[in-house]
N, C-alpha and C positions, 0 to 999 in steps of 0.2 A: 443302311448303317447296321453293323452286326454288332451285336454284345454278347461277350461269353457269360453264361449262368454263372453266378457267385459259387466259385469253386471248381468253375469247369474249365477245361483245356481242350484245345486241338492236338495235341501232342499225341502222337501214336505210342503204344510201348513197344518197344523192341524186344525181339525173341533174344534169349540167354545166348550166348556163344558158347561154341561147341568146344569140348575139351580135345586138346591134340590126342590124336590115336598113338599107341606105342608100337613101336617096331614088333614084328612077328615073330616069334620065337621059333628057332628052328630046331632040327633033332628029334628024338622020341617024345621029348615033352610036348612039342606042339600038335602032335595027332590028336590028341583029344580034342583040342581048339578046332582042327580042320574038321574034325566030325561033326563038332556042334554047329559049325557054320554051314553045313552040308543038311543039316537035320530040319524038315519043315518047321515055319515059323507060326506061333499059335496066332490066333484070329485078334487084330488089335481092340482094345476094350476104349470106346469113344466116350465112356463116361456120361452116359445120357443121350437122349434121342438129339438128330439133328435138327437145325430150325426149320426145314421144311416139313418135317413130321410134325413139330410143335405147332406150325402154324394150321396143317390140316385137321390135327387134333382140336386144336382150340377153337377152329371155327365150326367144327362138328358139335363141340360142347355146346357154344354160343348159339347155335340154332335150335338144339334140343331145349334150351333153356328158355327161348324164345318162344317155342311152341307150349311149352309148360306154363309161362306167364299169361298166355291167351286162353289156356283152358280152364285154369284154376284162379283168376283172378288174382287177389292180393298175396294169396299163398305163393303162387306160382312168380310172382314178380319178385317175392324175397327171395324165393329160390334161385330166381335169374341174376338178382345181384349178387347172392352170395357165390355164384358159379362165375359170374363175369369177374369177382375179383380173383377166384382161382385161375380164370383165361389171363388176367392182366399179368399176374405172377407167372405164368408159362411165356408170356410174350418177353416179358423182362428178362426171364432167364436164357431167352434166346437173343437178347441183345437190343430189345426195342426199349431202350431207357434214355430219360432226357440228356443231352451232352452240351446242346448249343441253343440260345434264344436269340433270334434275328429280330431287332426292333427297326422298322422301316417307316421313314416319313416323320420323324420326331427329330428335335434339336438335340443337340449333345446334352443341355442343360436338363431336357424333359426325359432322356433315354434312363438315366439311374432311376428316376421315381416310377417309371413303367415298369421296370423289371422288377423294382421292390413291391409294387402292386399286384404284379402276376403271382408273387408268392411261389414260384417253382423251384426247385433244386436239381443238383447235378446227381444223375442216376436215378431218378423219379420214373417209374414205368409212365412211359409216354401214352399209351393206350388207356390209363385211368384217368388223364387230365379231362377234366368237365369244360371244354370250349365255350360254352356260353358262361358259365361263372366267370372263367378266365377275361372274358371279352368285358363282362359288367363290372369286374374290379379294375380293368384297365381305364375303363370310361368313368371311373368315379375321380380318376387324376386330374386334376385341375388345369393341367395343359391340355387335355384329350378332349376333341369334339366328336369324335367317333373312332373306333377300332374295328378290326378284322383280326381273328385269329386262326391261324391255320397250323395244322399237325402235318410235318413231313418226314416219312418214315424212313430209316430207322429211329433217329435220334434227333432231330430238330424241330424247334417251335417257333414260327413266324408270327409276330405280332405288327401288323399294319395300322398307324394311326393316322388321323388326320387332326393338326394342332388348331386349337383357337389362336386368332393373331392377337398379338399384344397389343393394346390400344393406348392405355395411359397408366400412370402411377398416381393412385388415389390417396390422398392425406386426409385422415379422419380419425378424430379422438386420440391425437398424440401418435399415430400409427401411419405408416405409409405401405400401401398394397397395389400389387400389379393388377389390373383388371383386363379382361379382354373386349374383343369388339361387341359384345353384348352387354357389358357392363357388370360381368360375374369375375369374383375374386379368384385368381390364380394362387390358391394358397401355397403350392411347392416355389412359388418364383420370389426371387430375392429382389426387392427393389432396387438396390444399390448396384446391380447390373444391367439396369435400365435406364441409366442416366439422360439417354436421348430420347426417352418418352416424353410426351406433355405431362404436366401436372396438372391435378384437377383436385379441388380444396373443398370440403364441406359437406354437410347434409344432403344426400340425394346427388351428390356428385357423379358417383359410380353409374346410377341409372340412367342419367341425362347426357352423360359424355358422349355416348354414340351419335347423340343427335348434333351436338355442338361442334364437336372435332373435325367432320367431314367439310363444314362449313367455313371453319376457320383454317383448315388445311388448304382452302382453294386461293388463300391470299396470303403468298410467300413472305410479302413485306410487313405484315401484320405478324405472322408467327414467327418470324425470324427473331422479332424483337420482344416476343410474349415469354412470360416468366411462368405464369401459372392463370389458371381460368378457377375463379371462385365462385362458388354457388351461394347466391344469396336469397336466405328465407325459402330455399328450395322454390324459388320462382323464376329468377331470372340469374345472369351471369354478369360477374366484372372480369375485364382483363387487365391482370396486372403485368405489368411491362418489367422489362429489367432494369431500368433507371428509377423503378419506383413509381412511374405514372399509373395512372388509371382510366381505362374506358369501361363507361356503365353501359351495358346492354339492357334493351327493354324485355319483358317477359315473353312479348310476341314479335313477328315480322322482324327477326333477328337479321335474317340475310337483306332486308331493305335497309336496314340501319346500316350495317356492314358497307354497302354500296354508298348510302351518304357518306360514310367515313374514307372510302376509295376516294370519292370525287374531291372531298377535302384536302386529301393528301395529293391528289394531282395538282391542286391549285396552288397549294402553299407547301408542300413537303413537310407536313406538320410531325409524321412519323419521325424525321431526321431531326427536325429542329427541337424537338422535346415540348413537352408540356405538361400542367399537373393533373389537370383530368379533362376527358371529353365526355358530355352526358348525351347519349343517345337515346333515352328513354322517351323522350316527346319526339313523335314522328313528324312532327314539323319544326322542329328548331333543334339543330345540332349546336350545343353550347361548350365552348372550350375554354378552360380556366388555365391561363398561362401559369409558369411558375413566377415566383417572387421578383426575379430579376427580369423579366420579361414585361411585354407590352400589355396594356389593359385585357380584360376578357373579351374573346371574339363571340358573338352570335351570328350564326349561318340560317336565315330564314329558309325551309325548305317550301316549296309550291306546294299547295294541296293538290289532290287529285283532280277536285273541280274546276280549281283554276286553272291547272295545266290542260285541260281539256278544253276550255274556252278560246 
């Protein structure tokens, strides 16, 4: 994906149109003009050295500056930096200035933030850009997992990124934030644009969401009716359903508890019929509390591992 630098453009300047030539005059008055055309033309003034000459000269200056830096220590280093600035200016004069930045691997929402973090601008001398600093600046963007910055002479900068995967929307302290697959906040992301992501709620929910959501995602019937995952005392989860019902999960062995729920759903289609609460916190008993207009509470005894092995 290509993004033009702020203020940049790919439109090339056009040469000015030539004025129409006047008809040649005839007669004696035209003789001086014909003589002037026959006279040898003076050498053309190019108004400065060619790009090739600039390149050769700049390379030589840069080599001398490097030798000076190695020979004289810090003073040489300062001299090299000063000469390097002059070399960069010479390259800029030869046309090595930034015209375009190409952002690769980024979503449309992330691209603008990446360009902003790079902090580059049109007609900036391209050889003066510190690519390491640019990469670090881009990797501080919440969308970005890793980045690579490449300079394509004479006028293009390529920023290739790998984005974090958006995992969920985290509701905490009256705010909603998008988190990635490591539980880190993507500060630039607008939660309103991620309505399809699961909602996790409460203290510690962001840090533990990468553990619970892949387990829930393996159960399409459950996640299809889930409204939110609520972190309780930063120890365990409650699954809040779209109809207001609640599934209480244990602090440990969550996958085993969800397997009990699946077996119960296969027998009674409980997820379709509805309920008030299902308590899965006890590994030996699945307790179902029906809604007020339904039958009495149901308790399903689960065989203990010892009994199952006998």
